N, CA, C and O atoms as a GROMACS GRO file, in nm:
protein
  520
    1MET      N    1 -14.979 -15.956   2.121
    1MET     CA    2 -14.934 -16.066   2.216
    1MET      C    3 -15.048 -16.086   2.318
    1MET      O    4 -15.099 -15.991   2.377
    2GLU      N    5 -15.083 -16.210   2.336
    2GLU     CA    6 -15.178 -16.242   2.436
    2GLU      C    7 -15.113 -16.242   2.566
    2GLU      O    8 -15.003 -16.295   2.585
    3THR      N    9 -15.185 -16.178   2.664
    3THR     CA   10 -15.138 -16.173   2.801
    3THR      C   11 -15.243 -16.217   2.902
    3THR      O   12 -15.361 -16.215   2.870
    4ARG      N   13 -15.206 -16.254   3.019
    4ARG     CA   14 -15.303 -16.302   3.122
    4ARG      C   15 -15.274 -16.236   3.258
    4ARG      O   16 -15.178 -16.161   3.274
    5MET      N   17 -15.360 -16.265   3.352
    5MET     CA   18 -15.346 -16.194   3.486
    5MET      C   19 -15.348 -16.310   3.587
    5MET      O   20 -15.430 -16.401   3.584
    6ILE      N   21 -15.252 -16.296   3.674
    6ILE     CA   22 -15.245 -16.375   3.800
    6ILE      C   23 -15.319 -16.311   3.915
    6ILE      O   24 -15.309 -16.190   3.935
    7LYS      N   25 -15.391 -16.387   3.989
    7LYS     CA   26 -15.454 -16.328   4.120
    7LYS      C   27 -15.419 -16.440   4.227
    7LYS      O   28 -15.461 -16.554   4.206
    8GLN      N   29 -15.352 -16.416   4.330
    8GLN     CA   30 -15.316 -16.504   4.442
    8GLN      C   31 -15.329 -16.440   4.564
    8GLN      O   32 -15.290 -16.324   4.577
    9THR      N   33 -15.388 -16.510   4.665
    9THR     CA   34 -15.402 -16.465   4.797
    9THR      C   35 -15.330 -16.553   4.894
    9THR      O   36 -15.347 -16.675   4.886
   10VAL      N   37 -15.254 -16.503   4.982
   10VAL     CA   38 -15.163 -16.564   5.070
   10VAL      C   39 -15.187 -16.518   5.214
   10VAL      O   40 -15.210 -16.397   5.223
   11THR      N   41 -15.186 -16.584   5.325
   11THR     CA   42 -15.191 -16.532   5.451
   11THR      C   43 -15.060 -16.569   5.522
   11THR      O   44 -15.007 -16.680   5.519
   12PHE      N   45 -15.019 -16.467   5.583
   12PHE     CA   46 -14.886 -16.479   5.676
   12PHE      C   47 -14.922 -16.452   5.824
   12PHE      O   48 -15.007 -16.369   5.857
   13LYS      N   49 -14.853 -16.524   5.909
   13LYS     CA   50 -14.868 -16.516   6.054
   13LYS      C   51 -14.775 -16.399   6.092
   13LYS      O   52 -14.693 -16.416   6.182
   14ALA      N   53 -14.783 -16.294   6.034
   14ALA     CA   54 -14.698 -16.172   6.064
   14ALA      C   55 -14.771 -16.041   6.032
   14ALA      O   56 -14.863 -16.041   5.951
   15ALA      N   57 -14.732 -15.928   6.096
   15ALA     CA   58 -14.801 -15.804   6.082
   15ALA      C   59 -14.778 -15.748   5.936
   15ALA      O   60 -14.676 -15.776   5.873
   16PRO      N   61 -14.870 -15.675   5.892
   16PRO     CA   62 -14.855 -15.615   5.747
   16PRO      C   63 -14.722 -15.542   5.727
   16PRO      O   64 -14.666 -15.542   5.617
   17HIS      N   65 -14.672 -15.481   5.833
   17HIS     CA   66 -14.548 -15.407   5.831
   17HIS      C   67 -14.429 -15.500   5.796
   17HIS      O   68 -14.343 -15.469   5.714
   18ASP      N   69 -14.431 -15.617   5.865
   18ASP     CA   70 -14.325 -15.708   5.845
   18ASP      C   71 -14.326 -15.775   5.706
   18ASP      O   72 -14.220 -15.809   5.654
   19VAL      N   73 -14.443 -15.794   5.647
   19VAL     CA   74 -14.453 -15.854   5.508
   19VAL      C   75 -14.411 -15.740   5.419
   19VAL      O   76 -14.328 -15.768   5.333
   20TYR      N   77 -14.454 -15.620   5.424
   20TYR     CA   78 -14.416 -15.506   5.352
   20TYR      C   79 -14.271 -15.490   5.350
   20TYR      O   80 -14.210 -15.485   5.244
   21GLU      N   81 -14.213 -15.482   5.469
   21GLU     CA   82 -14.069 -15.465   5.485
   21GLU      C   83 -13.987 -15.582   5.420
   21GLU      O   84 -13.881 -15.557   5.363
   22ALA      N   85 -14.033 -15.699   5.428
   22ALA     CA   86 -13.950 -15.811   5.354
   22ALA      C   87 -13.954 -15.793   5.212
   22ALA      O   88 -13.858 -15.832   5.146
   23LEU      N   89 -14.056 -15.739   5.156
   23LEU     CA   90 -14.062 -15.723   5.005
   23LEU      C   91 -13.978 -15.604   4.966
   23LEU      O   92 -13.906 -15.611   4.867
   24MET      N   93 -13.984 -15.492   5.041
   24MET     CA   94 -13.927 -15.369   5.011
   24MET      C   95 -13.784 -15.339   5.054
   24MET      O   96 -13.720 -15.246   5.005
   25ASP      N   97 -13.738 -15.418   5.143
   25ASP     CA   98 -13.607 -15.403   5.211
   25ASP      C   99 -13.515 -15.488   5.119
   25ASP      O  100 -13.547 -15.605   5.098
   26SER      N  101 -13.409 -15.439   5.065
   26SER     CA  102 -13.317 -15.519   4.978
   26SER      C  103 -13.253 -15.628   5.052
   26SER      O  104 -13.237 -15.735   4.993
   27LYS      N  105 -13.209 -15.615   5.183
   27LYS     CA  106 -13.139 -15.720   5.259
   27LYS      C  107 -13.237 -15.823   5.296
   27LYS      O  108 -13.212 -15.942   5.276
   28LYS      N  109 -13.352 -15.784   5.350
   28LYS     CA  110 -13.459 -15.883   5.377
   28LYS      C  111 -13.508 -15.959   5.259
   28LYS      O  112 -13.531 -16.080   5.268
   29HIS      N  113 -13.522 -15.898   5.156
   29HIS     CA  114 -13.570 -15.969   5.027
   29HIS      C  115 -13.470 -16.060   4.980
   29HIS      O  116 -13.504 -16.171   4.940
   30THR      N  117 -13.335 -16.019   4.981
   30THR     CA  118 -13.220 -16.103   4.947
   30THR      C  119 -13.227 -16.228   5.036
   30THR      O  120 -13.215 -16.341   4.990
   31LYS      N  121 -13.249 -16.200   5.173
   31LYS     CA  122 -13.249 -16.314   5.262
   31LYS      C  123 -13.360 -16.420   5.234
   31LYS      O  124 -13.328 -16.539   5.234
   32PHE      N  125 -13.478 -16.385   5.213
   32PHE     CA  126 -13.576 -16.486   5.196
   32PHE      C  127 -13.586 -16.556   5.046
   32PHE      O  128 -13.640 -16.665   5.027
   33THR      N  129 -13.529 -16.481   4.951
   33THR     CA  130 -13.520 -16.537   4.821
   33THR      C  131 -13.387 -16.610   4.797
   33THR      O  132 -13.379 -16.704   4.718
   34GLY      N  133 -13.285 -16.565   4.865
   34GLY     CA  134 -13.162 -16.635   4.844
   34GLY      C  135 -13.077 -16.587   4.731
   34GLY      O  136 -12.966 -16.634   4.703
   35ASP      N  137 -13.145 -16.480   4.663
   35ASP     CA  138 -13.068 -16.412   4.544
   35ASP      C  139 -13.068 -16.268   4.572
   35ASP      O  140 -13.156 -16.214   4.640
   36LYS      N  141 -12.958 -16.198   4.513
   36LYS     CA  142 -12.946 -16.064   4.528
   36LYS      C  143 -13.072 -15.972   4.494
   36LYS      O  144 -13.134 -15.992   4.390
   37ALA      N  145 -13.106 -15.883   4.572
   37ALA     CA  146 -13.206 -15.787   4.543
   37ALA      C  147 -13.166 -15.647   4.568
   37ALA      O  148 -13.098 -15.622   4.667
   38SER      N  149 -13.205 -15.546   4.482
   38SER     CA  150 -13.170 -15.407   4.500
   38SER      C  151 -13.296 -15.332   4.480
   38SER      O  152 -13.341 -15.321   4.366
   39ILE      N  153 -13.361 -15.277   4.591
   39ILE     CA  154 -13.492 -15.226   4.576
   39ILE      C  155 -13.496 -15.086   4.626
   39ILE      O  156 -13.468 -15.061   4.743
   40SER      N  157 -13.528 -14.991   4.539
   40SER     CA  158 -13.556 -14.858   4.582
   40SER      C  159 -13.678 -14.849   4.669
   40SER      O  160 -13.771 -14.928   4.652
   41ARG      N  161 -13.682 -14.755   4.763
   41ARG     CA  162 -13.804 -14.736   4.845
   41ARG      C  163 -13.875 -14.614   4.810
   41ARG      O  164 -13.951 -14.563   4.891
   42LYS      N  165 -13.854 -14.560   4.686
   42LYS     CA  166 -13.917 -14.437   4.637
   42LYS      C  167 -14.006 -14.468   4.510
   42LYS      O  168 -13.968 -14.548   4.425
   43VAL      N  169 -14.123 -14.403   4.501
   43VAL     CA  170 -14.194 -14.396   4.392
   43VAL      C  171 -14.115 -14.343   4.267
   43VAL      O  172 -14.056 -14.234   4.271
   44GLY      N  173 -14.115 -14.420   4.162
   44GLY     CA  174 -14.036 -14.388   4.042
   44GLY      C  175 -13.898 -14.453   4.049
   44GLY      O  176 -13.826 -14.450   3.950
   45GLY      N  177 -13.858 -14.511   4.164
   45GLY     CA  178 -13.735 -14.584   4.182
   45GLY      C  179 -13.740 -14.726   4.123
   45GLY      O  180 -13.846 -14.787   4.105
   46LYS      N  181 -13.620 -14.774   4.093
   46LYS     CA  182 -13.610 -14.905   4.022
   46LYS      C  183 -13.585 -15.015   4.127
   46LYS      O  184 -13.549 -14.995   4.243
   47PHE      N  185 -13.610 -15.136   4.070
   47PHE     CA  186 -13.580 -15.256   4.162
   47PHE      C  187 -13.530 -15.360   4.070
   47PHE      O  188 -13.567 -15.366   3.953
   48SER      N  189 -13.439 -15.448   4.127
   48SER     CA  190 -13.397 -15.562   4.054
   48SER      C  191 -13.392 -15.684   4.161
   48SER      O  192 -13.347 -15.669   4.275
   49THR      N  193 -13.438 -15.793   4.117
   49THR     CA  194 -13.434 -15.904   4.212
   49THR      C  195 -13.387 -16.042   4.145
   49THR      O  196 -13.380 -16.049   4.022
   50PHE      N  197 -13.360 -16.135   4.215
   50PHE     CA  198 -13.310 -16.260   4.167
   50PHE      C  199 -13.187 -16.253   4.069
   50PHE      O  200 -13.181 -16.313   3.961
   51ASP      N  201 -13.088 -16.169   4.124
   51ASP     CA  202 -12.964 -16.138   4.043
   51ASP      C  203 -12.994 -16.082   3.921
   51ASP      O  204 -12.922 -16.113   3.826
   52GLY      N  205 -13.098 -15.997   3.902
   52GLY     CA  206 -13.129 -15.937   3.782
   52GLY      C  207 -13.235 -16.007   3.689
   52GLY      O  208 -13.271 -15.955   3.583
   53TYR      N  209 -13.282 -16.127   3.733
   53TYR     CA  210 -13.387 -16.200   3.654
   53TYR      C  211 -13.517 -16.115   3.630
   53TYR      O  212 -13.575 -16.118   3.521
   54SER      N  213 -13.562 -16.033   3.746
   54SER     CA  214 -13.676 -15.959   3.732
   54SER      C  215 -13.639 -15.826   3.770
   54SER      O  216 -13.558 -15.813   3.863
   55GLU      N  217 -13.692 -15.711   3.704
   55GLU     CA  218 -13.670 -15.577   3.733
   55GLU      C  219 -13.796 -15.495   3.712
   55GLU      O  220 -13.896 -15.547   3.662
   56GLY      N  221 -13.794 -15.370   3.748
   56GLY     CA  222 -13.907 -15.285   3.724
   56GLY      C  223 -13.892 -15.156   3.802
   56GLY      O  224 -13.785 -15.121   3.852
   57THR      N  225 -14.006 -15.086   3.811
   57THR     CA  226 -14.014 -14.949   3.871
   57THR      C  227 -14.120 -14.951   3.978
   57THR      O  228 -14.217 -15.025   3.962
   58ASN      N  229 -14.110 -14.878   4.081
   58ASN     CA  230 -14.221 -14.853   4.184
   58ASN      C  231 -14.312 -14.749   4.132
   58ASN      O  232 -14.270 -14.635   4.112
   59LEU      N  233 -14.440 -14.785   4.110
   59LEU     CA  234 -14.541 -14.693   4.070
   59LEU      C  235 -14.618 -14.628   4.184
   59LEU      O  236 -14.648 -14.509   4.183
   60GLU      N  237 -14.650 -14.714   4.287
   60GLU     CA  238 -14.716 -14.670   4.413
   60GLU      C  239 -14.666 -14.740   4.523
   60GLU      O  240 -14.650 -14.862   4.517
   61LEU      N  241 -14.635 -14.660   4.645
   61LEU     CA  242 -14.596 -14.734   4.759
   61LEU      C  243 -14.671 -14.664   4.866
   61LEU      O  244 -14.663 -14.542   4.879
   62VAL      N  245 -14.751 -14.747   4.951
   62VAL     CA  246 -14.825 -14.700   5.063
   62VAL      C  247 -14.774 -14.792   5.173
   62VAL      O  248 -14.801 -14.912   5.174
   63GLN      N  249 -14.697 -14.730   5.268
   63GLN     CA  250 -14.638 -14.814   5.372
   63GLN      C  251 -14.742 -14.917   5.442
   63GLN      O  252 -14.849 -14.881   5.491
   64ASP      N  253 -14.701 -15.032   5.440
   64ASP     CA  254 -14.770 -15.147   5.507
   64ASP      C  255 -14.904 -15.177   5.448
   64ASP      O  256 -14.976 -15.259   5.504
   65THR      N  257 -14.947 -15.111   5.329
   65THR     CA  258 -15.080 -15.127   5.272
   65THR      C  259 -15.071 -15.184   5.126
   65THR      O  260 -15.144 -15.275   5.087
   66LYS      N  261 -14.972 -15.118   5.045
   66LYS     CA  262 -14.982 -15.149   4.907
   66LYS      C  263 -14.856 -15.116   4.834
   66LYS      O  264 -14.793 -15.014   4.861
   67ILE      N  265 -14.820 -15.198   4.743
   67ILE     CA  266 -14.700 -15.184   4.653
   67ILE      C  267 -14.750 -15.217   4.512
   67ILE      O  268 -14.802 -15.325   4.484
   68VAL      N  269 -14.728 -15.103   4.415
   68VAL     CA  270 -14.769 -15.130   4.275
   68VAL      C  271 -14.631 -15.110   4.203
   68VAL      O  272 -14.557 -15.016   4.231
   69GLN      N  273 -14.602 -15.202   4.112
   69GLN     CA  274 -14.475 -15.198   4.030
   69GLN      C  275 -14.490 -15.230   3.891
   69GLN      O  276 -14.579 -15.308   3.856
   70THR      N  277 -14.413 -15.178   3.807
   70THR     CA  278 -14.397 -15.237   3.667
   70THR      C  279 -14.300 -15.353   3.699
   70THR      O  280 -14.215 -15.341   3.788
   71TRP      N  281 -14.314 -15.460   3.629
   71TRP     CA  282 -14.236 -15.588   3.647
   71TRP      C  283 -14.215 -15.660   3.517
   71TRP      O  284 -14.301 -15.677   3.430
   72ARG      N  285 -14.095 -15.698   3.515
   72ARG     CA  286 -14.054 -15.790   3.383
   72ARG      C  287 -13.952 -15.889   3.414
   72ARG      O  288 -13.867 -15.868   3.501
   73ALA      N  289 -13.958 -16.001   3.342
   73ALA     CA  290 -13.861 -16.102   3.360
   73ALA      C  291 -13.757 -16.080   3.251
   73ALA      O  292 -13.793 -16.030   3.145
   74SER      N  293 -13.636 -16.114   3.271
   74SER     CA  294 -13.525 -16.081   3.182
   74SER      C  295 -13.530 -16.167   3.046
   74SER      O  296 -13.458 -16.141   2.950
   75ASP      N  297 -13.627 -16.273   3.050
   75ASP     CA  298 -13.641 -16.343   2.921
   75ASP      C  299 -13.760 -16.311   2.846
   75ASP      O  300 -13.798 -16.381   2.752
   76TRP      N  301 -13.825 -16.197   2.888
   76TRP     CA  302 -13.957 -16.144   2.819
   76TRP      C  303 -13.904 -16.067   2.699
   76TRP      O  304 -13.785 -16.037   2.691
   77PRO      N  305 -13.994 -16.036   2.607
   77PRO     CA  306 -13.961 -15.958   2.482
   77PRO      C  307 -13.919 -15.823   2.541
   77PRO      O  308 -13.972 -15.779   2.643
   78GLU      N  309 -13.820 -15.757   2.471
   78GLU     CA  310 -13.769 -15.623   2.518
   78GLU      C  311 -13.874 -15.527   2.519
   78GLU      O  312 -13.953 -15.515   2.426
   79GLY      N  313 -13.878 -15.452   2.634
   79GLY     CA  314 -13.975 -15.346   2.650
   79GLY      C  315 -14.108 -15.384   2.714
   79GLY      O  316 -14.184 -15.298   2.758
   80LEU      N  317 -14.136 -15.522   2.719
   80LEU     CA  318 -14.265 -15.557   2.779
   80LEU      C  319 -14.259 -15.566   2.929
   80LEU      O  320 -14.170 -15.631   2.985
   81TYR      N  321 -14.355 -15.499   2.996
   81TYR     CA  322 -14.369 -15.496   3.141
   81TYR      C  323 -14.514 -15.529   3.175
   81TYR      O  324 -14.613 -15.495   3.110
   82SER      N  325 -14.510 -15.602   3.290
   82SER     CA  326 -14.654 -15.629   3.353
   82SER      C  327 -14.661 -15.521   3.468
   82SER      O  328 -14.573 -15.440   3.498
   83THR      N  329 -14.782 -15.537   3.523
   83THR     CA  330 -14.816 -15.455   3.645
   83THR      C  331 -14.837 -15.548   3.766
   83THR      O  332 -14.932 -15.626   3.767
   84ALA      N  333 -14.748 -15.541   3.870
   84ALA     CA  334 -14.776 -15.615   3.993
   84ALA      C  335 -14.816 -15.532   4.097
   84ALA      O  336 -14.758 -15.427   4.123
   85THR      N  337 -14.934 -15.586   4.171
   85THR     CA  338 -14.982 -15.513   4.286
   85THR      C  339 -14.981 -15.610   4.405
   85THR      O  340 -15.025 -15.725   4.393
   86PHE      N  341 -14.930 -15.564   4.518
   86PHE     CA  342 -14.936 -15.629   4.633
   86PHE      C  343 -15.024 -15.548   4.742
   86PHE      O  344 -14.991 -15.435   4.777
   87SER      N  345 -15.128 -15.606   4.787
   87SER     CA  346 -15.218 -15.535   4.880
   87SER      C  347 -15.216 -15.608   5.011
   87SER      O  348 -15.234 -15.730   5.014
   88PHE      N  349 -15.195 -15.537   5.119
   88PHE     CA  350 -15.182 -15.599   5.258
   88PHE      C  351 -15.301 -15.567   5.331
   88PHE      O  352 -15.349 -15.454   5.324
   89LYS      N  353 -15.355 -15.661   5.405
   89LYS     CA  354 -15.480 -15.629   5.497
   89LYS      C  355 -15.452 -15.709   5.632
   89LYS      O  356 -15.434 -15.831   5.634
   90ALA      N  357 -15.452 -15.633   5.736
   90ALA     CA  358 -15.447 -15.699   5.871
   90ALA      C  359 -15.568 -15.790   5.896
   90ALA      O  360 -15.682 -15.750   5.869
   91ILE      N  361 -15.548 -15.899   5.943
   91ILE     CA  362 -15.648 -15.996   5.992
   91ILE      C  363 -15.606 -16.054   6.128
   91ILE      O  364 -15.492 -16.050   6.173
   92PRO      N  365 -15.708 -16.107   6.184
   92PRO     CA  366 -15.671 -16.168   6.323
   92PRO      C  367 -15.549 -16.263   6.319
   92PRO      O  368 -15.469 -16.260   6.413
   93ALA      N  369 -15.531 -16.346   6.217
   93ALA     CA  370 -15.419 -16.438   6.201
   93ALA      C  371 -15.286 -16.372   6.164
   93ALA      O  372 -15.182 -16.435   6.179
   94GLY      N  373 -15.286 -16.244   6.115
   94GLY     CA  374 -15.171 -16.172   6.069
   94GLY      C  375 -15.201 -16.084   5.952
   94GLY      O  376 -15.256 -15.975   5.967
   95THR      N  377 -15.165 -16.131   5.836
   95THR     CA  378 -15.177 -16.042   5.710
   95THR      C  379 -15.234 -16.134   5.600
   95THR      O  380 -15.195 -16.249   5.576
   96ARG      N  381 -15.327 -16.071   5.540
   96ARG     CA  382 -15.371 -16.141   5.401
   96ARG      C  383 -15.326 -16.046   5.289
   96ARG      O  384 -15.372 -15.933   5.272
   97LEU      N  385 -15.227 -16.106   5.212
   97LEU     CA  386 -15.168 -16.045   5.107
   97LEU      C  387 -15.250 -16.078   4.982
   97LEU      O  388 -15.262 -16.198   4.956
   98THR      N  389 -15.305 -15.991   4.902
   98THR     CA  390 -15.363 -16.015   4.775
   98THR      C  391 -15.277 -15.962   4.661
   98THR      O  392 -15.246 -15.843   4.654
   99PHE      N  393 -15.239 -16.055   4.571
   99PHE     CA  394 -15.139 -16.022   4.464
   99PHE      C  395 -15.196 -16.038   4.340
   99PHE      O  396 -15.244 -16.147   4.307
  100THR      N  397 -15.195 -15.933   4.258
  100THR     CA  398 -15.231 -15.946   4.113
  100THR      C  399 -15.113 -15.899   4.025
  100THR      O  400 -15.037 -15.808   4.056
  101GLN      N  401 -15.105 -15.974   3.905
  101GLN     CA  402 -15.011 -15.927   3.811
  101GLN      C  403 -15.078 -15.935   3.670
  101GLN      O  404 -15.117 -16.043   3.625
  102SER      N  405 -15.089 -15.826   3.606
  102SER     CA  406 -15.154 -15.816   3.477
  102SER      C  407 -15.044 -15.805   3.369
  102SER      O  408 -14.932 -15.763   3.398
  103GLY      N  409 -15.076 -15.843   3.248
  103GLY     CA  410 -14.977 -15.828   3.134
  103GLY      C  411 -14.879 -15.934   3.114
  103GLY      O  412 -14.780 -15.913   3.045
  104ILE      N  413 -14.901 -16.055   3.172
  104ILE     CA  414 -14.804 -16.167   3.158
  104ILE      C  415 -14.822 -16.233   3.031
  104ILE      O  416 -14.932 -16.275   2.998
  105PRO      N  417 -14.709 -16.246   2.949
  105PRO     CA  418 -14.713 -16.323   2.830
  105PRO      C  419 -14.788 -16.455   2.845
  105PRO      O  420 -14.757 -16.524   2.943
  106GLU      N  421 -14.881 -16.500   2.762
  106GLU     CA  422 -14.954 -16.620   2.774
  106GLU      C  423 -14.853 -16.734   2.778
  106GLU      O  424 -14.873 -16.824   2.860
  107LYS      N  425 -14.750 -16.740   2.702
  107LYS     CA  426 -14.653 -16.848   2.706
  107LYS      C  427 -14.586 -16.876   2.843
  107LYS      O  428 -14.552 -16.989   2.876
  108GLN      N  429 -14.570 -16.762   2.922
  108GLN     CA  430 -14.497 -16.775   3.047
  108GLN      C  431 -14.591 -16.776   3.168
  108GLN      O  432 -14.541 -16.777   3.280
  109TYR      N  433 -14.719 -16.775   3.152
  109TYR     CA  434 -14.814 -16.751   3.259
  109TYR      C  435 -14.800 -16.865   3.357
  109TYR      O  436 -14.796 -16.834   3.476
  110GLU      N  437 -14.792 -16.990   3.325
  110GLU     CA  438 -14.783 -17.094   3.430
  110GLU      C  439 -14.658 -17.083   3.507
  110GLU      O  440 -14.654 -17.091   3.629
  111GLU      N  441 -14.554 -17.064   3.430
  111GLU     CA  442 -14.416 -17.060   3.503
  111GLU      C  443 -14.413 -16.938   3.597
  111GLU      O  444 -14.362 -16.953   3.708
  112ILE      N  445 -14.464 -16.816   3.561
  112ILE     CA  446 -14.462 -16.708   3.642
  112ILE      C  447 -14.554 -16.727   3.765
  112ILE      O  448 -14.515 -16.690   3.876
  113ALA      N  449 -14.672 -16.783   3.747
  113ALA     CA  450 -14.762 -16.806   3.858
  113ALA      C  451 -14.704 -16.903   3.955
  113ALA      O  452 -14.710 -16.878   4.076
  114GLN      N  453 -14.652 -17.006   3.911
  114GLN     CA  454 -14.596 -17.105   4.002
  114GLN      C  455 -14.469 -17.043   4.064
  114GLN      O  456 -14.434 -17.078   4.176
  115GLY      N  457 -14.402 -16.958   3.996
  115GLY     CA  458 -14.276 -16.897   4.052
  115GLY      C  459 -14.308 -16.809   4.167
  115GLY      O  460 -14.229 -16.808   4.260
  116TRP      N  461 -14.419 -16.733   4.172
  116TRP     CA  462 -14.457 -16.654   4.285
  116TRP      C  463 -14.482 -16.748   4.411
  116TRP      O  464 -14.441 -16.719   4.524
  117ARG      N  465 -14.547 -16.854   4.384
  117ARG     CA  466 -14.572 -16.951   4.499
  117ARG      C  467 -14.432 -17.010   4.554
  117ARG      O  468 -14.401 -17.005   4.673
  118ASP      N  469 -14.356 -17.061   4.460
  118ASP     CA  470 -14.232 -17.136   4.493
  118ASP      C  471 -14.116 -17.036   4.549
  118ASP      O  472 -14.047 -17.068   4.646
  119TYR      N  473 -14.102 -16.924   4.485
  119TYR     CA  474 -13.990 -16.842   4.512
  119TYR      C  475 -14.024 -16.715   4.593
  119TYR      O  476 -13.934 -16.643   4.634
  120TYR      N  477 -14.151 -16.688   4.615
  120TYR     CA  478 -14.190 -16.576   4.707
  120TYR      C  479 -14.265 -16.623   4.829
  120TYR      O  480 -14.214 -16.614   4.941
  121TRP      N  481 -14.382 -16.671   4.811
  121TRP     CA  482 -14.476 -16.700   4.924
  121TRP      C  483 -14.428 -16.806   5.006
  121TRP      O  484 -14.430 -16.792   5.128
  122THR      N  485 -14.383 -16.914   4.953
  122THR     CA  486 -14.328 -17.017   5.048
  122THR      C  487 -14.208 -16.982   5.128
  122THR      O  488 -14.212 -17.002   5.249
  123PRO      N  489 -14.095 -16.929   5.069
  123PRO     CA  490 -13.987 -16.883   5.157
  123PRO      C  491 -14.018 -16.757   5.242
  123PRO      O  492 -13.964 -16.744   5.352
  124LEU      N  493 -14.102 -16.668   5.195
  124LEU     CA  494 -14.141 -16.565   5.269
  124LEU      C  495 -14.203 -16.607   5.404
  124LEU      O  496 -14.163 -16.563   5.512
  125LYS      N  497 -14.303 -16.696   5.389
  125LYS     CA  498 -14.377 -16.756   5.510
  125LYS      C  499 -14.270 -16.819   5.602
  125LYS      O  500 -14.274 -16.800   5.723
  126ALA      N  501 -14.175 -16.894   5.540
  126ALA     CA  502 -14.073 -16.958   5.627
  126ALA      C  503 -14.000 -16.859   5.711
  126ALA      O  504 -13.981 -16.876   5.831
  127MET      N  505 -13.955 -16.746   5.640
  127MET     CA  506 -13.871 -16.648   5.712
  127MET      C  507 -13.955 -16.561   5.820
  127MET      O  508 -13.909 -16.526   5.928
  128LEU      N  509 -14.079 -16.534   5.776
  128LEU     CA  510 -14.163 -16.447   5.874
  128LEU      C  511 -14.219 -16.518   5.990
  128LEU      O  512 -14.245 -16.463   6.097
  129GLU      N  513 -14.238 -16.649   5.965
  129GLU     CA  514 -14.317 -16.737   6.071
  129GLU      C  515 -14.228 -16.815   6.158
  129GLU      O  516 -14.272 -16.905   6.230
  130LYS      N  517 -14.093 -16.781   6.155
  130LYS     CA  518 -13.995 -16.859   6.251
  130LYS      C  519 -14.026 -16.828   6.386
  130LYS      O  520 -13.960 -16.878   6.478
   0.00000   0.00000   0.00000
């Protein structure tokens, strides 16, 4: 199966700690996406977001610096996981988040890439920058 990689960079007017917490805290994640999230804060722990649409496992967690997870959408072929990496860098304006996701099925690349913008970065900015 052909797969592709997404690379997106987003700047938030918030500290790296606040961005990290919004992504890793189940209640905060649920608040900014508007859908139920259950997120383990441990390496090897599982997560589920958007009422079960996406799920995976935490591979690496470095507080306020980096999150690496296996990630899959519920409509992907059984057993297929991508790798999503969120890297946080403090900058004068707040935080620069560099996001990469490898192993996305070619047929769903555009939908997934746009989904991160529409369902993550835009509402996350709105919540953090109030």
